[in-house]
Wavefront OBJ file of the C-alpha trace (Angstrom):
o trace
v 50.475 -8.556 59.425
v 50.179 -12.291 59.469
v 47.023 -13.491 57.827
v 45.035 -16.502 58.840
v 44.514 -19.240 56.309
v 40.821 -19.468 55.619
v 38.990 -21.703 53.270
v 37.746 -18.617 51.412
v 41.245 -17.248 50.710
v 43.476 -18.324 47.871
v 47.046 -19.115 48.780
v 48.272 -17.295 45.690
v 46.365 -14.186 46.779
v 47.928 -14.317 50.234
v 51.390 -14.631 48.719
v 50.726 -11.761 46.308
v 49.649 -9.619 49.240
v 52.842 -10.441 51.160
v 54.906 -9.567 48.097
v 53.094 -6.277 47.621
v 53.706 -5.382 51.273
v 57.438 -6.021 50.882
v 57.625 -4.037 47.653
v 55.619 -1.188 49.147
v 58.015 -0.947 52.084
v 61.070 -1.018 49.802
v 59.594 1.579 47.446
v 58.647 3.916 50.318
v 62.160 3.606 51.755
v 63.751 4.426 48.397
v 61.476 7.409 47.804
v 62.172 8.740 51.300
v 65.932 8.469 50.694
v 65.538 10.353 47.403
v 63.623 13.172 49.120
v 66.201 13.427 51.913
v 69.208 13.452 49.587
v 67.536 15.977 47.291
v 66.867 18.243 50.273
v 70.516 17.871 51.368
v 71.672 18.879 47.882
v 69.480 21.951 47.797
v 70.546 22.998 51.296
v 74.186 22.475 50.334
v 73.782 24.535 47.179
v 72.142 27.350 49.121
v 74.891 27.442 51.744
v 77.699 26.925 49.181
v 78.775 23.675 50.846
v 82.086 22.185 49.686
v 80.603 18.655 49.778
v 77.935 19.500 47.212
v 79.356 17.347 44.352
v 79.294 14.207 46.532
v 75.740 14.978 47.674
v 74.582 15.499 44.107
v 76.242 12.275 42.965
v 74.561 10.370 45.807
v 71.140 11.831 44.981
v 71.482 11.036 41.283
v 72.604 7.507 42.134
v 69.627 6.952 44.437
v 67.255 8.185 41.746
v 68.811 5.855 39.166
v 68.640 2.883 41.538
v 64.990 3.553 42.321
v 64.197 3.641 38.605
v 66.167 0.454 38.014
v 64.281 -1.359 40.789
v 60.936 -0.086 39.536
v 60.145 2.098 42.548
v 59.703 5.059 40.201
v 59.234 5.261 36.440
v 62.359 5.904 34.371
v 60.889 9.082 32.935
v 60.050 10.300 36.435
v 63.672 9.597 37.394
v 64.947 11.609 34.441
v 62.597 14.451 35.343
v 63.731 14.451 38.989
v 67.398 14.493 37.982
v 66.848 17.305 35.499
v 64.889 19.440 37.955
v 67.453 18.840 40.691
v 70.313 19.898 38.407
v 68.445 23.042 37.346
v 67.583 24.010 40.926
v 71.162 23.470 42.107
v 72.538 25.561 39.240
v 70.007 28.295 39.977
v 70.821 28.357 43.691
v 74.567 28.207 43.032
v 74.267 31.299 40.826
v 72.547 33.285 43.585
v 74.609 34.945 46.327
v 74.730 33.106 49.638
v 72.023 34.138 52.121
v 73.415 35.275 55.456
v 71.841 33.663 58.503
v 70.299 36.113 60.965
l 1 2 3 4 5 6 7 8 9 10 11 12 13 14 15 16 17 18 19 20 21 22 23 24 25 26 27 28 29 30 31 32 33 34 35 36 37 38 39 40 41 42 43 44 45 46 47 48 49 50 51 52 53 54 55 56 57 58 59 60 61 62 63 64 65 66 67 68 69 70 71 72 73 74 75 76 77 78 79 80 81 82 83 84 85 86 87 88 89 90 91 92 93 94 95 96 97 98 99 100
């Protein structure tokens, strides 16, 4: 969204808005990738997928990168990683569900 320069607008405010738009897009993209990789891990754990360790490593890496970039808080990242590990362990302990 290109903004028109007006006499009533501060250039610094316009720049700050452009920066916030870029950061918002990057943060949304990172969060979406975290949700998708987390879902892939949980689906893999439920179906006893052989590629589960790689999926888990990718999800943990994405969470760490998002925290490092500031897209999510570092405590939120730790919480997500912990909950993911617990859910995977719980689903791995259950017997595989047969598809009907």
